[in-house]
MIKOLPA-484119 format. One record per residue (C-alpha): chain; x, y, z; residue in one letter. Coordinates in nm, 4 decimals, decimal comma. Example, Ala and Ser with C-alpha at 12.3 -4.5 7.8 and 13.67 -1.06 7.14 Angstrom:
BEGIN
ATOM  kette        xx        yy        zz  rest
ATOM      A    1,2300   -0,4500    0,7800     A
ATOM      A    1,3670   -0,1060    0,7140     S
//
This chain:
BEGIN
ATOM  kette        xx        yy        zz  rest
ATOM      A    0,0000    0,0000    0,0000     X
ATOM      A    0,1189    0,3502   -0,0735     X
ATOM      A    0,0008    0,6644    0,1010     X
ATOM      A    0,1116    1,0233    0,0534     X
ATOM      A    0,2640    1,2294    0,3313     X
ATOM      A    0,0739    1,5564    0,3263     X
ATOM      A    0,2252    1,8392    0,5285     X
ATOM      A    0,1243    2,1961    0,4531     X
ATOM      A    0,3814    2,3675    0,2395     X
ATOM      A    0,5687    2,0465    0,1507     X
ATOM      A    0,5472    1,8492   -0,1687     X
ATOM      A    0,3654    1,5212   -0,1543     X
ATOM      A    0,5945    1,2220   -0,1312     X
ATOM      A    0,4924    0,8588   -0,1168     X
ATOM      A    0,5153    0,6772    0,2141     X
ATOM      A    0,5130    0,2985    0,2027     X
ATOM      A    0,2803    0,1242    0,4457     X
ATOM      A    0,2886   -0,2421    0,5374     X
ATOM      A   -0,0362   -0,4308    0,5683     X
ATOM      A   -0,0427   -0,7514    0,7750     X
ATOM      A   -0,3326   -0,9937    0,7554     X
ATOM      A   -0,3913   -1,3338    0,9073     X
ATOM      A   -0,6862   -1,5507    0,8096     X
ATOM      A   -0,8833   -1,7545    1,0598     X
ATOM      A   -0,9676   -2,0364    0,8192     X
ATOM      A   -1,3248   -1,9152    0,7600     X
ATOM      A   -1,4684   -1,7563    0,4485     X
ATOM      A   -1,5112   -1,3818    0,4745     X
ATOM      A   -1,7677   -1,1611    0,3055     X
ATOM      A   -1,5403   -1,1036    0,0061     X
ATOM      A   -1,4562   -1,4700   -0,0576     X
ATOM      A   -1,7448   -1,5250   -0,3015     X
ATOM      A   -1,6051   -1,2455   -0,5197     X
ATOM      A   -1,2891   -1,4431   -0,5940     X
ATOM      A   -1,3161   -1,6371   -0,9184     X
ATOM      A   -1,3824   -2,0015   -0,8368     X
ATOM      A   -1,1892   -2,2763   -1,0094     X
ATOM      A   -1,4128   -2,4345   -1,2686     X
ATOM      A   -1,4864   -2,8022   -1,2315     X
ATOM      A   -1,4462   -3,0150   -1,5418     X
ATOM      A   -1,7559   -3,2238   -1,6146     X
ATOM      A   -1,7599   -3,4984   -1,8769     X
ATOM      A   -2,0771   -3,5164   -2,0851     X
ATOM      A   -2,1692   -3,8355   -2,2669     X
ATOM      A   -2,2988   -3,8695   -2,6222     X
ATOM      A   -2,6672   -3,8272   -2,5422     X
ATOM      A   -2,6028   -3,5007   -2,3552     X
ATOM      A   -2,3752   -3,3807   -2,6370     X
ATOM      A   -2,6466   -3,4543   -2,8954     X
ATOM      A   -2,9081   -3,2789   -2,6806     X
ATOM      A   -2,6876   -2,9696   -2,6624     X
ATOM      A   -2,6275   -2,9707   -3,0350     X
ATOM      A   -2,9884   -3,0389   -3,1338     X
ATOM      A   -3,1373   -2,8196   -2,8591     X
ATOM      A   -3,3572   -3,1213   -2,7907     X
ATOM      A   -3,3716   -3,1587   -2,4121     X
ATOM      A   -3,4308   -2,8750   -2,1648     X
ATOM      A   -3,2488   -3,0528   -1,8827     X
ATOM      A   -2,9332   -3,0909   -2,0928     X
ATOM      A   -2,9706   -2,7390   -2,2374     X
ATOM      A   -2,9657   -2,5989   -1,8848     X
ATOM      A   -2,5977   -2,7004   -1,8601     X
ATOM      A   -2,5236   -2,3980   -2,0788     X
ATOM      A   -2,6931   -2,1447   -1,8508     X
ATOM      A   -2,4925   -1,8240   -1,8145     X
ATOM      A   -2,4453   -1,8590   -1,4380     X
ATOM      A   -2,2855   -2,2057   -1,4768     X
ATOM      A   -1,9959   -2,0754   -1,6876     X
ATOM      A   -1,8094   -1,9724   -1,3724     X
ATOM      A   -1,8558   -2,3128   -1,2086     X
ATOM      A   -1,8169   -2,5876   -1,4683     X
ATOM      A   -1,6340   -2,6625   -1,7898     X
ATOM      A   -1,8081   -2,9202   -2,0052     X
ATOM      A   -1,5706   -3,1747   -2,1596     X
ATOM      A   -1,5869   -3,4906   -2,3687     X
ATOM      A   -1,3608   -3,7936   -2,3805     X
ATOM      A   -1,2015   -3,8988   -2,7073     X
ATOM      A   -1,4406   -4,1982   -2,7067     X
ATOM      A   -1,7174   -3,9612   -2,8203     X
ATOM      A   -1,5726   -3,9709   -3,1722     X
ATOM      A   -1,6170   -4,3497   -3,1893     X
ATOM      A   -1,9849   -4,2999   -3,1056     X
ATOM      A   -2,0172   -4,0314   -3,3717     X
ATOM      A   -1,8525   -4,2526   -3,6358     X
ATOM      A   -2,1248   -4,5155   -3,5914     X
ATOM      A   -2,3872   -4,2783   -3,7352     X
ATOM      A   -2,4949   -4,3603   -4,0913     X
ATOM      A   -2,5192   -4,0089   -4,2347     X
ATOM      A   -2,1800   -3,8598   -4,3297     X
ATOM      A   -2,3179   -3,5050   -4,2948     X
ATOM      A   -2,4400   -3,5774   -3,9431     X
ATOM      A   -2,0998   -3,7268   -3,8520     X
ATOM      A   -1,9191   -3,4173   -3,9800     X
ATOM      A   -2,1518   -3,1773   -3,7925     X
ATOM      A   -2,1317   -3,3772   -3,4678     X
ATOM      A   -1,7518   -3,4032   -3,4841     X
ATOM      A   -1,7275   -3,0264   -3,5332     X
ATOM      A   -1,9659   -2,9650   -3,2423     X
ATOM      A   -1,7789   -3,2089   -3,0150     X
ATOM      A   -1,4542   -3,0216   -3,0836     X
ATOM      A   -1,6065   -2,7105   -2,9222     X
ATOM      A   -1,5430   -2,8817   -2,5885     X
ATOM      A   -1,2078   -2,9811   -2,4381     X
ATOM      A   -1,1351   -3,3391   -2,5443     X
ATOM      A   -0,9883   -3,5518   -2,2678     X
ATOM      A   -0,7723   -3,8519   -2,3307     X
ATOM      A   -0,5931   -4,0678   -2,0777     X
ATOM      A   -0,2789   -4,2784   -2,1050     X
ATOM      A   -0,3767   -4,6276   -2,2312     X
ATOM      A   -0,1934   -4,7904   -1,9406     X
ATOM      A   -0,4086   -4,5974   -1,6897     X
ATOM      A   -0,7263   -4,6833   -1,8797     X
ATOM      A   -0,6319   -5,0525   -1,8821     X
ATOM      A   -0,5534   -5,0503   -1,5078     X
ATOM      A   -0,8923   -4,9013   -1,4262     X
ATOM      A   -1,0809   -5,1305   -1,6652     X
ATOM      A   -1,0500   -5,4487   -1,4564     X
ATOM      A   -1,1701   -5,2713   -1,1430     X
ATOM      A   -1,4529   -5,0925   -1,3280     X
ATOM      A   -1,5779   -5,4262   -1,4650     X
ATOM      A   -1,6605   -5,5300   -1,1067     X
ATOM      A   -1,9374   -5,2653   -1,0911     X
ATOM      A   -2,0219   -5,1883   -1,4559     X
ATOM      A   -2,0516   -5,4465   -1,7343     X
ATOM      A   -1,8769   -5,3605   -2,0578     X
ATOM      A   -2,2060   -5,4105   -2,2424     X
ATOM      A   -2,3261   -5,6089   -2,5403     X
ATOM      A   -2,3988   -5,3258   -2,7845     X
ATOM      A   -2,1449   -5,0835   -2,9351     X
ATOM      A   -2,3244   -4,7974   -2,7577     X
ATOM      A   -2,2967   -4,9693   -2,4169     X
ATOM      A   -1,9302   -5,0428   -2,4826     X
ATOM      A   -1,8718   -4,6747   -2,5627     X
ATOM      A   -2,0497   -4,5771   -2,2397     X
ATOM      A   -1,8151   -4,8065   -2,0488     X
ATOM      A   -1,5075   -4,6600   -2,2208     X
ATOM      A   -1,6261   -4,3017   -2,1589     X
ATOM      A   -1,6632   -4,3688   -1,7860     X
ATOM      A   -1,3293   -4,5498   -1,7841     X
ATOM      A   -1,1520   -4,2602   -1,9572     X
ATOM      A   -1,3209   -4,0002   -1,7358     X
ATOM      A   -1,1864   -4,1823   -1,4280     X
ATOM      A   -0,8395   -4,2187   -1,5829     X
ATOM      A   -0,8391   -3,8447   -1,6662     X
ATOM      A   -0,8991   -3,7540   -1,3014     X
ATOM      A   -1,2493   -3,6172   -1,3595     X
ATOM      A   -1,4879   -3,6224   -1,0646     X
ATOM      A   -1,8249   -3,5613   -1,2400     X
ATOM      A   -1,9837   -3,7402   -1,5366     X
ATOM      A   -2,3285   -3,6363   -1,6560     X
ATOM      A   -2,5628   -3,8574   -1,8537     X
ATOM      A   -2,9233   -3,9606   -1,9122     X
ATOM      A   -2,8241   -4,3277   -1,9427     X
ATOM      A   -3,0319   -4,5195   -1,6861     X
ATOM      A   -2,7865   -4,8104   -1,6603     X
ATOM      A   -2,5011   -4,5776   -1,5655     X
ATOM      A   -2,7237   -4,3835   -1,3263     X
ATOM      A   -2,8337   -4,7082   -1,1523     X
ATOM      A   -2,4689   -4,7940   -1,0887     X
ATOM      A   -2,3694   -4,4390   -0,9873     X
ATOM      A   -2,3315   -4,5231   -0,6172     X
ATOM      A   -2,0971   -4,8144   -0,6835     X
ATOM      A   -1,8890   -4,6130   -0,9296     X
ATOM      A   -1,8612   -4,3237   -0,6826     X
ATOM      A   -1,7630   -4,5551   -0,3964     X
ATOM      A   -1,4933   -4,7268   -0,6013     X
ATOM      A   -1,3491   -4,4351   -0,7992     X
ATOM      A   -1,4887   -4,1077   -0,6625     X
ATOM      A   -1,6558   -4,0359   -0,9983     X
ATOM      A   -2,0001   -3,8880   -0,9478     X
ATOM      A   -2,2393   -4,0011   -1,2230     X
ATOM      A   -2,5435   -3,7702   -1,2318     X
ATOM      A   -2,8215   -3,6447   -1,4542     X
ATOM      A   -2,7678   -3,2877   -1,5822     X
ATOM      A   -3,0580   -3,1629   -1,3686     X
ATOM      A   -2,9127   -3,3142   -1,0507     X
ATOM      A   -2,5757   -3,1534   -1,1221     X
ATOM      A   -2,7393   -2,8126   -1,1720     X
ATOM      A   -2,9397   -2,8398   -0,8489     X
ATOM      A   -2,6258   -2,9294   -0,6517     X
ATOM      A   -2,4267   -2,6441   -0,8067     X
ATOM      A   -2,7070   -2,3989   -0,7331     X
ATOM      A   -2,7115   -2,5107   -0,3684     X
ATOM      A   -2,3348   -2,4526   -0,3452     X
ATOM      A   -2,3672   -2,1140   -0,5125     X
ATOM      A   -2,6368   -1,9995   -0,2724     X
ATOM      A   -2,4341   -2,1184    0,0268     X
ATOM      A   -2,1792   -1,8482   -0,0556     X
ATOM      A   -2,4336   -1,5681   -0,0622     X
ATOM      A   -2,4288   -1,3070    0,2096     X
ATOM      A   -2,6045   -1,4340    0,5202     X
ATOM      A   -2,6313   -1,1794    0,8068     X
ATOM      A   -2,7059   -1,4558    1,0560     X
ATOM      A   -2,3490   -1,5817    1,0207     X
ATOM      A   -2,2023   -1,2492    1,1412     X
//
């Protein structure tokens, strides 16, 4: 901090002041002003398609203005395998371009392989190509160190508790994620009762 020494008849000269501050480990009234670190959230193919097609209000809500400060939507590189299974070349091209608007996460193959055996104890790899891609997306999200995966897939949502217990990856519907983020956001609001 710099102050100016003001004596009548003398020129102003800067005087350096030292400011000491010690925190008590509690949030203060200005803490919510600091920019929070955004949490990376992996979206699966159905959420990606909903965002692109503007087809589902719950998924669309992930792009609300107030969420920009809290989350960063990401995809795993497995999303491109799902896109390639579509019949229409024009649709594939459009979906690839849209998917590239989001950070694309990839994990070292050795990490993915290590996690795979453990993940198979709570989530089957699946019989269809789509189920196999779901498995690989969850696997790669875990290997990338992500803590939230959002989907509408009922099979993944049914196994969410087991996946969270084993890996710390929270598998949630978009709406559930938004409700939880809103609750956290409101917790930081000014509350006179805490003073």
